[in-house]
BALOBA-1460 file (C-alpha; in Angstrom, 3 decimals):
// residues 300
<rec num="1" residu="m" x="99.828" y="99.536" z="94.787"/>
<rec num="2" residu="a" x="102.386" y="101.895" z="96.655"/>
<rec num="3" residu="l" x="104.971" y="103.906" z="96.665"/>
<rec num="4" residu="i" x="106.916" y="103.489" z="100.053"/>
<rec num="5" residu="a" x="110.163" y="104.863" z="100.777"/>
<rec num="6" residu="l" x="112.445" y="103.659" z="103.864"/>
<rec num="7" residu="v" x="115.010" y="106.012" z="105.491"/>
<rec num="8" residu="s" x="117.138" y="106.067" z="108.778"/>
<rec num="9" residu="a" x="118.833" y="108.182" z="110.984"/>
<rec num="10" residu="k" x="121.992" y="106.028" z="110.962"/>
<rec num="11" residu="s" x="123.066" y="102.937" z="109.161"/>
<rec num="12" residu="d" x="120.091" y="101.194" z="110.802"/>
<rec num="13" residu="g" x="119.256" y="98.158" z="108.357"/>
<rec num="14" residu="v" x="117.281" y="100.432" z="105.300"/>
<rec num="15" residu="t" x="118.640" y="98.335" z="102.589"/>
<rec num="16" residu="t" x="118.131" y="94.787" z="104.354"/>
<rec num="17" residu="a" x="114.707" y="95.763" z="105.464"/>
<rec num="18" residu="a" x="113.849" y="97.345" z="101.755"/>
<rec num="19" residu="a" x="115.166" y="94.074" z="100.269"/>
<rec num="20" residu="a" x="113.114" y="91.658" z="102.513"/>
<rec num="21" residu="l" x="110.102" y="93.543" z="101.523"/>
<rec num="22" residu="a" x="110.505" y="93.647" z="97.997"/>
<rec num="23" residu="l" x="111.377" y="89.752" z="97.836"/>
<rec num="24" residu="a" x="108.755" y="89.188" z="99.782"/>
<rec num="25" residu="s" x="105.955" y="90.966" z="97.814"/>
<rec num="26" residu="r" x="103.581" y="89.115" z="95.906"/>
<rec num="27" residu="r" x="103.047" y="91.954" z="93.454"/>
<rec num="28" residu="p" x="105.312" y="93.103" z="91.132"/>
<rec num="29" residu="v" x="108.176" y="95.281" z="92.591"/>
<rec num="30" residu="l" x="110.567" y="97.783" z="91.843"/>
<rec num="31" residu="l" x="113.284" y="98.408" z="94.579"/>
<rec num="32" residu="a" x="115.097" y="101.932" z="93.544"/>
<rec num="33" residu="e" x="118.397" y="102.568" z="95.759"/>
<rec num="34" residu="l" x="118.470" y="106.130" z="96.389"/>
<rec num="35" residu="d" x="120.802" y="106.247" z="98.827"/>
<rec num="36" residu="m" x="122.870" y="109.348" z="98.306"/>
<rec num="37" residu="a" x="125.841" y="107.861" z="100.115"/>
<rec num="38" residu="g" x="125.948" y="105.459" z="97.383"/>
<rec num="39" residu="g" x="124.599" y="102.008" z="96.676"/>
<rec num="40" residu="t" x="125.302" y="98.718" z="97.975"/>
<rec num="41" residu="l" x="122.963" y="96.260" z="96.311"/>
<rec num="42" residu="r" x="125.582" y="95.973" z="93.287"/>
<rec num="43" residu="h" x="128.256" y="94.512" z="95.430"/>
<rec num="44" residu="g" x="126.031" y="92.792" z="97.546"/>
<rec num="45" residu="l" x="122.486" y="91.070" z="96.847"/>
<rec num="46" residu="l" x="122.444" y="91.771" z="93.096"/>
<rec num="47" residu="r" x="126.570" y="90.721" z="92.462"/>
<rec num="48" residu="d" x="125.719" y="87.351" z="91.461"/>
<rec num="49" residu="v" x="122.412" y="87.853" z="89.458"/>
<rec num="50" residu="t" x="122.774" y="87.788" z="85.728"/>
<rec num="51" residu="r" x="120.444" y="89.684" z="83.308"/>
<rec num="52" residu="g" x="119.008" y="88.249" z="79.756"/>
<rec num="53" residu="e" x="119.861" y="85.190" z="77.793"/>
<rec num="54" residu="q" x="123.392" y="86.636" z="77.420"/>
<rec num="55" residu="h" x="123.515" y="86.152" z="81.276"/>
<rec num="56" residu="e" x="124.961" y="89.711" z="81.246"/>
<rec num="57" residu="r" x="126.550" y="90.549" z="84.592"/>
<rec num="58" residu="l" x="126.090" y="94.036" z="86.522"/>
<rec num="59" residu="d" x="128.584" y="96.302" z="86.000"/>
<rec num="60" residu="g" x="129.196" y="100.249" z="86.306"/>
<rec num="61" residu="n" x="127.082" y="101.029" z="83.299"/>
<rec num="62" residu="i" x="124.224" y="100.166" z="84.844"/>
<rec num="63" residu="g" x="122.573" y="102.207" z="87.580"/>
<rec num="64" residu="l" x="121.371" y="105.391" z="89.093"/>
<rec num="65" residu="h" x="124.543" y="107.432" z="88.395"/>
<rec num="66" residu="r" x="123.946" y="107.209" z="84.367"/>
<rec num="67" residu="l" x="120.477" y="108.661" z="84.444"/>
<rec num="68" residu="p" x="121.243" y="112.327" z="84.547"/>
<rec num="69" residu="q" x="123.166" y="111.883" z="81.291"/>
<rec num="70" residu="a" x="120.266" y="109.829" z="79.618"/>
<rec num="71" residu="d" x="117.847" y="112.892" z="80.839"/>
<rec num="72" residu="w" x="119.815" y="115.229" z="79.259"/>
<rec num="73" residu="e" x="120.061" y="113.283" z="75.612"/>
<rec num="74" residu="r" x="116.388" y="113.266" z="75.418"/>
<rec num="75" residu="a" x="115.080" y="114.807" z="72.489"/>
<rec num="76" residu="s" x="112.590" y="117.228" z="74.451"/>
<rec num="77" residu="a" x="111.385" y="117.315" z="77.777"/>
<rec num="78" residu="e" x="108.398" y="115.381" z="76.930"/>
<rec num="79" residu="q" x="110.038" y="112.421" z="75.703"/>
<rec num="80" residu="d" x="109.046" y="109.436" z="77.788"/>
<rec num="81" residu="f" x="111.863" y="108.856" z="80.172"/>
<rec num="82" residu="t" x="110.736" y="105.037" z="81.299"/>
<rec num="83" residu="p" x="112.733" y="103.543" z="78.627"/>
<rec num="84" residu="q" x="115.819" y="105.055" z="79.713"/>
<rec num="85" residu="v" x="115.101" y="104.019" z="83.543"/>
<rec num="86" residu="a" x="113.948" y="100.513" z="82.241"/>
<rec num="87" residu="q" x="117.760" y="100.078" z="80.673"/>
<rec num="88" residu="h" x="119.171" y="100.206" z="83.993"/>
<rec num="89" residu="l" x="116.837" y="97.795" z="86.052"/>
<rec num="90" residu="w" x="118.507" y="94.683" z="87.063"/>
<rec num="91" residu="p" x="116.504" y="91.425" z="88.223"/>
<rec num="92" residu="m" x="116.828" y="90.378" z="91.966"/>
<rec num="93" residu="d" x="116.125" y="87.203" z="91.246"/>
<rec num="94" residu="d" x="115.087" y="84.610" z="88.656"/>
<rec num="95" residu="s" x="111.730" y="86.008" z="88.287"/>
<rec num="96" residu="d" x="110.238" y="88.541" z="85.810"/>
<rec num="97" residu="y" x="108.695" y="90.787" z="88.420"/>
<rec num="98" residu="r" x="111.200" y="91.424" z="91.406"/>
<rec num="99" residu="t" x="113.899" y="94.373" z="89.697"/>
<rec num="100" residu="a" x="115.932" y="97.093" z="91.195"/>
<rec num="101" residu="l" x="117.591" y="100.093" z="90.133"/>
<rec num="102" residu="p" x="121.154" y="100.109" z="91.448"/>
<rec num="103" residu="g" x="122.211" y="103.310" z="93.154"/>
<rec num="104" residu="l" x="125.298" y="105.501" z="93.082"/>
<rec num="105" residu="i" x="128.673" y="104.114" z="92.928"/>
<rec num="106" residu="d" x="130.354" y="107.334" z="94.413"/>
<rec num="107" residu="p" x="128.721" y="109.954" z="96.826"/>
<rec num="108" residu="r" x="130.059" y="112.692" z="94.563"/>
<rec num="109" residu="q" x="127.625" y="111.669" z="91.771"/>
<rec num="110" residu="a" x="124.520" y="112.893" z="94.002"/>
<rec num="111" residu="a" x="124.563" y="116.285" z="92.701"/>
<rec num="112" residu="s" x="124.115" y="115.741" z="89.298"/>
<rec num="113" residu="l" x="120.639" y="114.104" z="90.270"/>
<rec num="114" residu="t" x="119.320" y="117.651" z="91.224"/>
<rec num="115" residu="s" x="117.795" y="117.875" z="87.633"/>
<rec num="116" residu="t" x="116.592" y="114.647" z="87.132"/>
<rec num="117" residu="w" x="114.907" y="113.936" z="90.333"/>
<rec num="118" residu="p" x="110.984" y="115.310" z="88.501"/>
<rec num="119" residu="t" x="111.680" y="112.821" z="85.373"/>
<rec num="120" residu="l" x="112.471" y="109.854" z="87.511"/>
<rec num="121" residu="l" x="110.198" y="110.309" z="90.410"/>
<rec num="122" residu="n" x="107.599" y="110.633" z="87.217"/>
<rec num="123" residu="v" x="108.759" y="106.939" z="86.301"/>
<rec num="124" residu="l" x="108.231" y="105.694" z="89.563"/>
<rec num="125" residu="q" x="104.843" y="106.828" z="90.005"/>
<rec num="126" residu="l" x="103.923" y="105.667" z="86.874"/>
<rec num="127" residu="t" x="105.334" y="102.134" z="87.599"/>
<rec num="128" residu="d" x="103.007" y="102.357" z="90.686"/>
<rec num="129" residu="q" x="99.676" y="103.622" z="89.382"/>
<rec num="130" residu="q" x="99.586" y="102.307" z="86.002"/>
<rec num="131" residu="l" x="101.755" y="99.414" z="85.768"/>
<rec num="132" residu="g" x="100.262" y="98.320" z="89.474"/>
<rec num="133" residu="w" x="103.810" y="97.673" z="90.763"/>
<rec num="134" residu="d" x="105.169" y="98.214" z="93.979"/>
<rec num="135" residu="v" x="107.964" y="100.957" z="94.346"/>
<rec num="136" residu="l" x="110.057" y="100.817" z="97.360"/>
<rec num="137" residu="v" x="112.572" y="103.085" z="97.735"/>
<rec num="138" residu="d" x="115.791" y="102.690" z="99.778"/>
<rec num="139" residu="g" x="116.652" y="106.200" z="101.057"/>
<rec num="140" residu="g" x="119.467" y="105.577" z="103.180"/>
<rec num="141" residu="r" x="120.598" y="107.769" z="105.822"/>
<rec num="142" residu="i" x="118.961" y="111.092" z="106.196"/>
<rec num="143" residu="v" x="121.306" y="114.179" z="106.122"/>
<rec num="144" residu="l" x="119.935" y="117.386" z="107.488"/>
<rec num="145" residu="d" x="120.971" y="120.684" z="106.341"/>
<rec num="146" residu="g" x="119.922" y="123.721" z="109.446"/>
<rec num="147" residu="g" x="117.442" y="121.127" z="110.667"/>
<rec num="148" residu="r" x="115.818" y="120.429" z="107.166"/>
<rec num="149" residu="l" x="116.633" y="117.717" z="104.478"/>
<rec num="150" residu="h" x="119.526" y="118.168" z="102.714"/>
<rec num="151" residu="p" x="118.758" y="119.284" z="99.074"/>
<rec num="152" residu="v" x="121.528" y="117.125" z="97.538"/>
<rec num="153" residu="l" x="122.426" y="114.553" z="100.183"/>
<rec num="154" residu="t" x="118.818" y="113.274" z="100.368"/>
<rec num="155" residu="p" x="116.256" y="111.849" z="97.936"/>
<rec num="156" residu="a" x="113.960" y="114.811" z="99.350"/>
<rec num="157" residu="p" x="111.706" y="115.153" z="96.102"/>
<rec num="158" residu="v" x="110.919" y="111.445" z="96.023"/>
<rec num="159" residu="l" x="110.189" y="111.358" z="99.887"/>
<rec num="160" residu="r" x="107.932" y="114.180" z="99.746"/>
<rec num="161" residu="e" x="105.804" y="112.323" z="97.087"/>
<rec num="162" residu="a" x="105.627" y="109.022" z="98.673"/>
<rec num="163" residu="d" x="102.655" y="107.283" z="100.043"/>
<rec num="164" residu="l" x="104.548" y="106.303" z="102.889"/>
<rec num="165" residu="v" x="107.997" y="106.929" z="104.643"/>
<rec num="166" residu="l" x="109.222" y="104.741" z="106.705"/>
<rec num="167" residu="l" x="112.068" y="105.556" z="109.492"/>
<rec num="168" residu="v" x="113.790" y="102.545" z="110.274"/>
<rec num="169" residu="v" x="114.683" y="102.128" z="114.089"/>
<rec num="170" residu="r" x="116.722" y="99.340" z="115.460"/>
<rec num="171" residu="m" x="115.446" y="98.165" z="119.038"/>
<rec num="172" residu="a" x="118.525" y="99.734" z="120.824"/>
<rec num="173" residu="a" x="118.515" y="103.116" z="122.856"/>
<rec num="174" residu="e" x="121.290" y="104.646" z="120.588"/>
<rec num="175" residu="s" x="118.805" y="104.176" z="117.579"/>
<rec num="176" residu="h" x="115.776" y="105.553" z="119.243"/>
<rec num="177" residu="a" x="118.010" y="108.642" z="120.296"/>
<rec num="178" residu="l" x="119.139" y="109.398" z="116.998"/>
<rec num="179" residu="a" x="115.699" y="108.684" z="115.446"/>
<rec num="180" residu="y" x="113.770" y="111.087" z="117.727"/>
<rec num="181" residu="p" x="115.141" y="114.605" z="116.183"/>
<rec num="182" residu="m" x="114.927" y="113.032" z="112.640"/>
<rec num="183" residu="v" x="111.291" y="112.155" z="113.108"/>
<rec num="184" residu="r" x="110.556" y="115.853" z="113.954"/>
<rec num="185" residu="a" x="112.317" y="116.867" z="110.824"/>
<rec num="186" residu="l" x="110.583" y="114.509" z="108.553"/>
<rec num="187" residu="q" x="107.183" y="115.626" z="109.837"/>
<rec num="188" residu="d" x="108.061" y="119.210" z="109.609"/>
<rec num="189" residu="d" x="109.217" y="118.724" z="105.743"/>
<rec num="190" residu="l" x="106.436" y="116.269" z="104.861"/>
<rec num="191" residu="a" x="103.732" y="118.779" z="106.654"/>
<rec num="192" residu="a" x="105.572" y="122.020" z="104.693"/>
<rec num="193" residu="q" x="106.271" y="120.342" z="101.527"/>
<rec num="194" residu="g" x="105.119" y="116.967" z="101.236"/>
<rec num="195" residu="a" x="102.165" y="114.349" z="101.332"/>
<rec num="196" residu="g" x="101.545" y="115.719" z="105.122"/>
<rec num="197" residu="a" x="103.084" y="114.620" z="108.461"/>
<rec num="198" residu="r" x="100.884" y="111.521" z="108.638"/>
<rec num="199" residu="a" x="103.059" y="109.972" z="105.897"/>
<rec num="200" residu="l" x="105.492" y="109.101" z="108.027"/>
<rec num="201" residu="g" x="105.951" y="106.182" z="110.273"/>
<rec num="202" residu="l" x="108.062" y="103.652" z="111.858"/>
<rec num="203" residu="l" x="109.429" y="100.322" z="110.914"/>
<rec num="204" residu="v" x="111.081" y="98.815" z="114.034"/>
<rec num="205" residu="l" x="113.575" y="96.490" z="113.122"/>
<rec num="206" residu="g" x="114.640" y="93.849" z="115.889"/>
<rec num="207" residu="e" x="113.203" y="93.066" z="119.295"/>
<rec num="208" residu="g" x="113.413" y="94.024" z="122.882"/>
<rec num="209" residu="y" x="110.850" y="96.894" z="123.186"/>
<rec num="210" residu="r" x="107.202" y="96.912" z="122.632"/>
<rec num="211" residu="p" x="106.049" y="98.796" z="119.807"/>
<rec num="212" residu="d" x="103.771" y="100.928" z="121.422"/>
<rec num="213" residu="d" x="106.446" y="102.273" z="123.718"/>
<rec num="214" residu="v" x="108.596" y="102.854" z="120.619"/>
<rec num="215" residu="a" x="105.719" y="104.733" z="118.969"/>
<rec num="216" residu="r" x="104.987" y="106.706" z="122.392"/>
<rec num="217" residu="s" x="108.828" y="107.511" z="122.977"/>
<rec num="218" residu="l" x="109.430" y="108.827" z="119.169"/>
<rec num="219" residu="d" x="105.727" y="110.164" z="119.124"/>
<rec num="220" residu="a" x="104.815" y="108.406" z="115.793"/>
<rec num="221" residu="p" x="103.312" y="105.384" z="114.707"/>
<rec num="222" residu="v" x="104.897" y="101.889" z="114.286"/>
<rec num="223" residu="l" x="103.467" y="100.735" z="110.776"/>
<rec num="224" residu="a" x="105.663" y="97.684" z="110.712"/>
<rec num="225" residu="t" x="107.689" y="95.242" z="112.671"/>
<rec num="226" residu="l" x="110.514" y="93.135" z="111.478"/>
<rec num="227" residu="p" x="112.598" y="90.463" z="113.413"/>
<rec num="228" residu="w" x="116.416" y="90.433" z="113.094"/>
<rec num="229" residu="d" x="117.591" y="87.199" z="111.446"/>
<rec num="230" residu="g" x="121.249" y="86.755" z="111.327"/>
<rec num="231" residu="p" x="121.507" y="84.281" z="108.067"/>
<rec num="232" residu="a" x="118.705" y="85.933" z="106.170"/>
<rec num="233" residu="a" x="119.889" y="89.329" z="106.890"/>
<rec num="234" residu="t" x="123.557" y="88.445" z="106.037"/>
<rec num="235" residu="y" x="122.251" y="87.146" z="102.699"/>
<rec num="236" residu="l" x="120.074" y="90.059" z="101.912"/>
<rec num="237" residu="r" x="122.991" y="92.188" z="102.597"/>
<rec num="238" residu="a" x="125.659" y="90.304" z="100.818"/>
<rec num="239" residu="g" x="124.213" y="88.298" z="98.396"/>
<rec num="240" residu="g" x="125.612" y="84.943" z="96.694"/>
<rec num="241" residu="r" x="124.484" y="81.537" z="97.261"/>
<rec num="242" residu="m" x="121.006" y="81.802" z="99.187"/>
<rec num="243" residu="p" x="121.147" y="79.727" z="102.242"/>
<rec num="244" residu="r" x="118.695" y="76.808" z="102.736"/>
<rec num="245" residu="g" x="115.608" y="77.991" z="104.525"/>
<rec num="246" residu="v" x="115.935" y="81.811" z="104.060"/>
<rec num="247" residu="t" x="112.367" y="81.964" z="102.203"/>
<rec num="248" residu="r" x="111.181" y="80.664" z="105.331"/>
<rec num="249" residu="s" x="113.207" y="82.670" z="107.936"/>
<rec num="250" residu="r" x="111.306" y="84.494" z="110.381"/>
<rec num="251" residu="l" x="112.520" y="87.873" z="108.789"/>
<rec num="252" residu="m" x="111.115" y="86.916" z="105.527"/>
<rec num="253" residu="r" x="107.738" y="85.405" z="106.769"/>
<rec num="254" residu="a" x="107.269" y="88.457" z="108.968"/>
<rec num="255" residu="a" x="108.282" y="90.480" z="105.514"/>
<rec num="256" residu="r" x="105.225" y="89.023" z="103.698"/>
<rec num="257" residu="d" x="102.878" y="89.502" z="106.488"/>
<rec num="258" residu="t" x="103.793" y="93.349" z="106.677"/>
<rec num="259" residu="m" x="103.228" y="94.039" z="103.076"/>
<rec num="260" residu="g" x="99.569" y="93.837" z="103.376"/>
<rec num="261" residu="p" x="99.201" y="96.163" z="105.967"/>
<rec num="262" residu="l" x="101.575" y="98.837" z="104.635"/>
<rec num="263" residu="h" x="99.373" y="98.422" z="101.215"/>
<rec num="264" residu="e" x="96.146" y="99.061" z="103.381"/>
<rec num="265" residu="h" x="97.555" y="101.992" z="105.129"/>
<rec num="266" residu="a" x="99.089" y="103.756" z="101.794"/>
<rec num="267" residu="d" x="95.607" y="103.110" z="100.164"/>
<rec num="268" residu="r" x="94.062" y="104.698" z="103.036"/>
<rec num="269" residu="r" x="96.645" y="107.593" z="102.751"/>
<rec num="270" residu="r" x="96.139" y="107.952" z="98.882"/>
<rec num="271" residu="l" x="92.321" y="108.370" z="99.392"/>
<rec num="272" residu="h" x="92.426" y="110.825" z="102.137"/>
<rec num="273" residu="l" x="94.872" y="112.986" z="99.858"/>
<rec num="274" residu="q" x="92.282" y="112.646" z="97.169"/>
<rec num="275" residu="m" x="89.528" y="113.607" z="99.117"/>
<rec num="276" residu="r" x="91.269" y="116.731" z="100.428"/>
<rec num="277" residu="q" x="92.066" y="117.944" z="96.580"/>
<rec num="278" residu="v" x="88.554" y="117.288" z="95.652"/>
<rec num="279" residu="q" x="87.563" y="119.558" z="98.715"/>
<rec num="280" residu="a" x="89.927" y="122.277" z="97.615"/>
<rec num="281" residu="a" x="89.003" y="122.098" z="94.072"/>
<rec num="282" residu="n" x="85.013" y="121.919" z="94.637"/>
<rec num="283" residu="p" x="83.665" y="123.879" z="97.862"/>
<rec num="284" residu="a" x="80.335" y="122.413" z="97.340"/>
<rec num="285" residu="v" x="81.873" y="118.962" z="98.353"/>
<rec num="286" residu="q" x="83.832" y="120.567" z="101.005"/>
<rec num="287" residu="r" x="80.415" y="121.948" z="102.451"/>
<rec num="288" residu="i" x="78.944" y="118.283" z="101.867"/>
<rec num="289" residu="v" x="81.661" y="116.397" z="103.664"/>
<rec num="290" residu="h" x="81.489" y="118.972" z="106.557"/>
<rec num="291" residu="q" x="77.711" y="118.544" z="107.191"/>
<rec num="292" residu="l" x="78.248" y="114.609" z="107.072"/>
<rec num="293" residu="g" x="80.988" y="115.197" z="109.668"/>
<rec num="294" residu="q" x="78.817" y="116.943" z="111.852"/>
<rec num="295" residu="r" x="75.706" y="114.587" z="111.358"/>
<rec num="296" residu="g" x="78.001" y="111.804" z="111.934"/>
<rec num="297" residu="a" x="79.072" y="113.596" z="115.485"/>
<rec num="298" residu="r" x="75.318" y="114.101" z="116.463"/>
<rec num="299" residu="h" x="74.674" y="110.366" z="115.954"/>
<rec num="300" residu="g" x="77.819" y="109.085" z="117.110"/>
């Protein structure tokens, strides 16, 4: 179980990568499309997927843009927001355990989410921690304001609470050049206001460079690599009838292999943060951990 957010410095395949990981997950999964530039799932992967016995089709009444109004209409701030969010979830396929929250229809709707982020984030965390689902966030292209995450045009509150934030980078010099300042901005923001700079990693999409070389050039760890597969990527982006062999494609096989290591890394990050919180709350525990560390150093 993990809350993993994917972002990019440009349009570098975030939605394609997020959809591949979601469809490849062996656990129940929620894909939240929180790209403040507007969502593409409703006109792509989800356009021919129906919901319920009435075979309801996805329309403009469903999605992230409807949540601020639903949040405002709650009887009180303490009322559970989960049922309202559940009404706006859409199946990704014919299974019961792969769902998506379609994104904004109009980028101008982004400002309305400012007061809704805390309640939506709480629902995402409950889905992860209590229901045991994976939560994948398509955060889209990162927008900076004075070198910091833009407070309206990025889903900053969600990125700061994610177990992992993956910056999607293509195997191209242009992508690397644009990613470098974004790595710095994300690390600084996560260190100052989030789960720490080490929550940031790279997801490399495509082939042509060694992952170790990418990690050194961008000064961030490569936590996942996915090969580019034209037919599979086209289906994940545009939807429609699934081509034969997509589930066995290199992209989907790699996505299935990637989710396990990402879970392990997210679990280690979460355990590390929990230990830090315990140490901060209890000085005695902090002293014990420090003593154990010194003992390990003497005998190591």
